[in-house]
C-alpha positions in Angstrom: 96.2 113.3 115.3 99.0 114.2 112.8 98.5 117.0 110.3 99.1 114.6 107.3 95.9 112.8 107.8 94.1 116.0 108.3 95.6 117.6 105.2 94.8 114.5 103.1 91.3 114.8 103.9 91.2 118.4 103.0 92.5 117.4 99.8 95.8 119.2 99.9 98.0 116.2 100.9 95.2 113.8 99.5 97.1 114.1 96.2 100.3 112.7 97.7 98.4 110.2 99.6 96.2 109.0 96.9 98.9 109.2 94.2 101.9 107.7 96.2 100.2 105.6 98.8 96.7 105.3 97.2 96.8 101.8 96.8 98.6 101.0 100.1 96.4 103.5 102.0 93.2 102.2 100.3 94.0 98.5 101.3 94.9 99.5 104.6 91.5 101.2 105.3 89.5 98.7 103.5 91.1 95.9 105.6 91.2 97.8 108.8 
């Protein structure tokens, strides 16, 4: 898998994923 997902889970990239794409990814995960 891409290091972005791993970093996001770790908390480092999570800030960017949650802050920038928090809503987008949150909805994707809920819908998926």
